[in-house]
N, C-alpha and C positions, 0 to 999 in steps of 0.2 A: 627662870632658873634653868641652867643646863643640866642635863642628866648624862652621866658618864657611864658608858658601858664597860663594866669590869671584865666581862667575858672575852671581849675582843680587844680589850686595850693593849694587850702584848702581841696581837696577831700582826704579822707582817707578811710580806711576799711569800715566805717559806710556808705559811699556813695554806695560802691559796694554791701553791704548787703541791703541797700534800693532798689537797682536796682533788685536784686534777689527776694526780697518781692513783688516788684511791678510786676514783671514777673510771680511769682506764683499767685498772685491775678488775673491778666489777664487770666492765663490759667485756673484757677477755674471758673471764669465767662464765659469763652468761652465753658468749659464742660457743662455749664447749657444752654447757648444759643442755641448751635448747635442741641441737641435733641428737644428743644422747637420749633425751627424753622421747623424741620421735621413734627412734630405734627400739626403745624398750616397750614403747606403746604397741608398735607393730608386733613384737615378740610375745607380748602378753595377750593380744587380742586375735591374732591369726594363727592358723595352723601351719606348722613348719615340720619337716619330717625329722629334723635333728632335735627339736624341742618337745619334750614329754608334756602331756596334758597336765599332770600333777606339778610340774615345775614352772607353769605359767603364773601361778600365785605369787611366786617370789620375784618375777619379772614386774607384776603389778605393784608389788610392794616397792620395789626400786623406783618404778615409774612415779608412785605417789611421792616418794621422798624427793625425786627430781622436781616434781611440781612444786612442792614446797620450797624447795632451794630456789627455783625460779621466781616464785613469788617474794621470797625473802630478798633475792638479788634486785628485784623491781622496787621493793621498799627501801632498799639500801640507795638505789640510785635516786630516788625521789629525796631521801634525807640528805644526801651529798649536794644534790642540786639546790635544797633549801639552805644548806649551810653556806654554800658558795654565794647564793643570792643574798643572804644575810651579811656575810663578809663584805661583799661589794657595796651593799647598802650602807654599812658602817664607814667604809672607806670614803664613799661618796659624801656622807654627813660630814666627816672630818674635812674634807675638801671644801664644801660648802662653807663651813665655819671659818676656814683659812680665807676663802675668796671674799666673805663678808668683812673679815677684819681688814683685808687689803683695800676693799672698796671704801670703807670708812676713813681709813688713813688717806687714801687719795682724794676723798671728798673734803676732807679737812684742810688738806694743803693745796688744793686747787685754787681757792681764792686767793691765797698767798703768793702762789706762782703768777696769777694774773696781775695783782697788784704790783708786785716787784717788776714784772715784765712791762707793764704799763709806764711806771716811773722810771724805768731803766731806759726808756727810748730818749733820744736826744733832740727832741723838739723844743725843750726849754734850754736854748744854748746859753743863756747868760746866768742861769740859776744853777749853782753849785750847792749841794745840801750843807746846811749850817752856815751859809755865807750871808744871809741877811736875817732880820728879826721875822719877816713873813715865811722865809724858807724854814726857820726854826719851827713855827707853829705848824706849818704844813707837814714838816718831818714828824712831829710829835702826833699829829692827827693820823698819819698814814700808819704810823707805828700802832697807834691805839687801834685803828681799824683791822690792822694785820693780826692783832691779839684778840680783839673782841669777836670777830667773824668765825674763826675756828671754834672759839669757846661757845659761842652761841649755837653753831652747828652741832657740836658735841653734845650739849645740853638738850637740843631739839631731838637729836638721834636717840639720846638716853630716854627722853620722855616718851618717844614713839616705841620704845622697847626693841630698838634695832641693835643696840649695844648690850 
């Protein structure tokens, strides 16, 4: 029994592009936050003539907020990466189902192509289909084989749960 994913059923290339845009925006914000965090850490921990000692606590507070923001950005990057991986997995599963269907169709019609190609050769120069009684029986037998082989293959594939 196939399970259909309702969450990603309507997702298309636009969803993947949105994920990449979101990732790019997060990385840009991270590129801004990390250097600011280092600057504020220096302002909060070291003595500078322009920074009063009683004001350092405010720089520590901002530094803590930037650390939290950096952690949040890291978590968001992981979530966006997980969503991207899940989307690509769903797309891959859809493609695998399509390839399986095409493989089954090819496998069902391959014996028919072989039989028609074999009997389409011109080494029976005198025999034209439906010309004689033996040709009538041969034609019916070939037609029966052409109908039974794909049917048997289909039933065998269904029995093996490939379809």
